[in-house]
C-alpha positions in Angstrom: 80.2 72.0 79.3 78.9 75.6 79.6 77.7 74.9 83.2 81.2 73.6 84.1 82.9 76.7 82.7 80.5 79.0 84.6 81.1 77.1 87.8 84.9 77.3 87.3 84.6 81.0 86.6 82.6 81.6 89.7 85.0 79.5 91.8 88.0 81.5 90.4 86.3 84.8 90.9 85.4 84.0 94.6 88.9 82.7 95.2 90.5 85.9 93.9 87.9 88.1 95.6 88.2 86.3 98.9 91.9 86.3 99.1 93.7 89.4 98.0 97.1 91.0 98.7 97.2 93.6 101.4 98.4 97.0 100.1 101.8 98.5 101.0 100.0 101.1 103.2 98.2 98.3 105.1 101.5 96.6 105.8 103.2 99.8 106.9 100.4 100.7 109.3 100.5 97.2 110.7 104.2 97.5 111.3 103.6 100.8 113.2 100.9 99.0 115.2 103.1 96.2 116.2 106.2 98.4 116.8 105.0 102.0 117.4 108.6 103.3 117.4 109.0 102.2 113.7 110.5 105.1 111.6 112.6 103.2 109.1 111.6 100.1 107.1 114.0 98.1 105.1 112.5 96.4 102.1 114.1 93.4 100.4 112.9 92.7 96.9 113.9 92.0 93.3 113.0 95.3 91.6 113.0 93.8 88.1 110.2 91.4 89.1 108.2 94.2 90.7 107.9 97.0 88.2 106.3 100.2 89.6 106.7 99.0 93.1 109.1 101.8 94.2 106.5 104.5 93.5 103.8 102.6 95.4 106.1 102.0 98.3 107.3 105.7 98.4 103.7 107.0 98.4 102.6 104.5 101.1 105.6 105.3 103.2 105.0 109.1 103.0 101.4 108.5 104.0 102.4 106.3 107.0 105.2 108.7 108.1 107.9 106.1 107.5 111.2 106.3 105.7 111.9 103.3 103.4 115.2 101.8 102.3 114.8 99.5 99.3 117.4 96.8 98.9 117.4 95.4 95.3 118.3 91.7 95.7 119.1 90.3 92.3 120.8 87.1 93.2 121.1 84.9 96.3 124.6 86.0 96.9 123.3 89.6 97.4 121.1 88.8 100.4 123.8 89.2 103.1 125.3 92.4 101.7 121.8 94.0 101.2 120.8 92.9 104.7 123.9 94.5 106.1 123.1 97.7 104.3 119.7 97.8 105.8 121.1 97.2 109.3 123.6 100.2 108.8 120.7 102.4 107.9 119.2 101.5 111.3 115.9 100.0 110.1 113.2 99.1 112.6 111.5 96.5 110.5 112.4 94.3 107.5 109.9 93.6 104.8 110.1 90.8 102.3 107.4 92.0 99.8 107.2 89.2 97.2 107.3 85.4 97.8 108.4 84.9 94.2 111.7 86.8 94.3 115.2 86.1 95.4 114.8 87.5 98.9 112.1 84.8 99.6 114.2 81.9 98.5 114.5 79.3 101.3 118.2 80.0 101.9 117.6 83.8 101.9 114.7 83.5 104.2 116.7 81.4 106.7 119.5 84.0 106.7 117.1 86.9 107.0 115.0 85.4 109.8 118.1 84.3 111.8 119.9 87.5 111.5 116.8 89.7 112.1 116.1 87.9 115.3 119.7 88.3 116.4 119.4 92.1 115.7 115.9 92.3 117.3 114.3 93.3 114.0 110.9 92.0 113.1 110.2 90.8 109.6 106.9 91.2 107.7 106.3 88.6 105.0 103.9 88.2 102.1 102.6 84.8 103.0 101.3 83.1 106.1 103.5 80.1 105.4 106.5 82.3 105.8 105.2 83.5 109.2 105.6 79.8 110.3 109.3 79.9 109.4 110.2 83.0 111.3 108.4 86.1 110.0 106.6 88.2 112.6 103.4 88.7 110.5 101.6 88.5 107.2 98.4 90.1 106.1 95.6 88.7 104.0 92.5 90.7 102.8 89.2 88.9 102.5 86.5 91.2 101.3 86.4 94.0 103.9 88.2 92.0 106.5 92.0 91.9 107.1 93.4 88.7 108.6 96.7 89.0 110.5 98.9 86.0 110.8 101.3 86.3 113.6 104.2 84.1 114.8 103.7 84.3 118.6 107.1 82.8 119.4 108.8 85.6 117.4 106.5 88.3 118.9 107.5 87.1 122.4 111.2 86.8 121.5 111.1 90.5 120.2 108.9 91.6 123.1 106.2 92.8 120.7 102.6 92.9 122.0 99.6 92.4 119.7 97.5 95.6 119.9 94.0 95.0 121.5 92.1 96.3 118.5 93.7 93.6 116.3 93.3 90.6 118.6 90.1 89.4 117.0 91.7 89.3 113.6 94.9 87.6 114.6 95.6 84.0 113.8 98.6 82.7 115.6 101.1 80.3 113.8 104.3 79.0 115.2 107.6 77.9 113.8 
């Protein structure tokens, strides 16, 4: 029994250690790498489910030289209004930061991906599975290495080229 618990603990430790979330700063730098003209990033999130995120995002944005606009999406019906507000602010990139909040709901994602593409705005997402649906990219940290998941169809549609220094880390997925 003890041996099974130790093996389970080692497995869970390795799983957590091998697959971590990328930091906001890593996401923002990747946005600037994909689209160097990026100055404004619109963030769709449910602030109640992400306590303390505003401070982290503001510090990261300052370090990256980016202005952020945070749209607090509390209900599914808020998505179109908050998306429109981000468009009015002239954002260069949209970022869905959490796959567990309202902005990542399947209906919300469909709306965001469709309208972002129509407005020629790329979308960063928190999970590689969402890249397959229409996000431009997602990041995954594994130890010291960062994996970049890219939807090549979206990149081509938005005329975004993958920087040479990231090509080794990129894994292409398609919708």
